N, C-alpha and C positions, 0 to 999 in steps of 0.2 A: 285581328279580324278587320275586314273592311266593312263598309255599310251593308245592310241587309243580312248581317251575320255570316257572310261568305268569307272563307279564309283566302289569303293571298298566297297563291301557289307559285313556287319557283318554276323556271322553264323545265318542261318535261319532254321526253322523247318516247314515242310509242313505237315498238318494234316487236318482231317475233321473239318468242321465248327461246333462250339458249340454255340447254340443260346444264352444261358445265359451270355456268356462272349464276344462274337464276333460281335453281331448284330450292335451295335452302331458304333463300329470302322469300320466295313465293309461298312455301309452306308456312313459314313464320307469319307472313301477312295474313294468310287464311286463318291461322289460329287466332291472331289478334282480332280478326273481324268475325270470329265465331262461325266460320264456314265448315270447319272440320267436324266430322261425326265419327263416333267410335266404329261404326260398321264400314267406313270408307277410309282406306289408307291413301292419303294424298300423294305419297310417292308412287304408288301403283297407278293412281289416276293420271299422274303426269306421264309415266312410262307408257301407258296405254294411249294417251293422246298423241305422243310423239310418233306413234305408228300410223295414225289416221289424221290427215289434214293438219300437220303441225304448224302450217302457216296461219292457222286460225287460233293459235294460242298466243295471245299478246301480253306484253308487259309494258308498264310505264315506268321510266326511270328519271330521276332528277338529273338535270344537266348542269355540271359545275361551270363556273365562269370561263374556264379554259376550254370548254367543250367536251370534257370527259364525262362519261356516265357515272352517276353515283348511285345512291340508294334506290332500290326497287320500291315503288309506292303504289303500284296498281297492277291488276291482272284481269284478263277476260279470256275464257276458254270457250270457243264456239265450234259448231259443226254444222254440216249441211248434208242431208240424206237424199237430196233430189226432190223432196217434197216441201220441207220446211227447215229453217235454221233453228238452232238452239244455242243458248248462252248459259254457261255455268261458271262458277268461280269468279264472278265479277266482284272485285274487291278493291277498295281504296284505303290506304293507311289512314287510321283515325285522325292523325294530325293534318292530313291533306284533304279531308272530306269537306264538302260544301264549297268547293272551288272549281266545279265543273269537270273534274277529271273523270268521274264515272260517265258523264255525258260524252266526253271526248273518246273514251274507250268504246262506248256503245256506238258512237258515230263511225269509228274505224271498223268495228265489227260489221255494222250494217253496210258500209261501203264495200268491204271485202265479200260479204255474202251476196250483195246485189250484183257484183261483178261476176259471180259464179252462176247468176240466173236465179237466185233464191227469191221466191215470191213473198214469203212471210217468215216471221221469227216468233218462236214461243220461248218464254222464260218461265221457270218454276220459282215461286217465292213461297216460303212458309207462311201460312195464313195469319199467324200472329205477328209478323214482321211489318208493322205499320210504316216504319221509316222507309223501308225498301219498296213497299207497295206504293207509297207516295212518290218516290223517285221515278218508278216506271209510269205512274199516272202522268207525271210532268213530261215524260218523254213521248207521250201519246200512245202508250200501250193500253189496250182494252182488257178488262177482266172478262173472262169467258166462264160460262157455266159448264164446267167440266171437272172431272176428278182425275188426278194423276194416279196411275197404278204402276207398280214395279214388281219385279221378280229378280232376285239375285241369282245369276248363273255361276259366278265364280266368287266364292267368299274371299274377303280380304284378310281374314284372321291368320 
């Protein structure tokens, strides 16, 4: 750890998700970060995303000294519906947290959404997740007085 408790992160590359090489590692990362829920099959979430704006599904990988990509250490899945952008599955491997990788992924998502003309972004955070709420506070996201509602149209079981 360096000063202020931030980890020193090796060089990383942010790029679009590649199903053939990234799926298993992305799902494992989501499990490690506590993002997977019994009612959502992460493999089905990935398959669905690859049909709609796949360029907004990003991964961060460690870059080896020779320039080859190594371990997948971060993800961000985003979308834009013409009114607002959304971000899901933002995850950073626990060993690489507190080194600004989450911020870098969000910056890249924001740049891509802005290039599409997206005027605002919404993120969903579970109310009890103080660490993640603090992260978004530091990025300048505001808490809105609203309630998220959902209805499953296609069960994942």
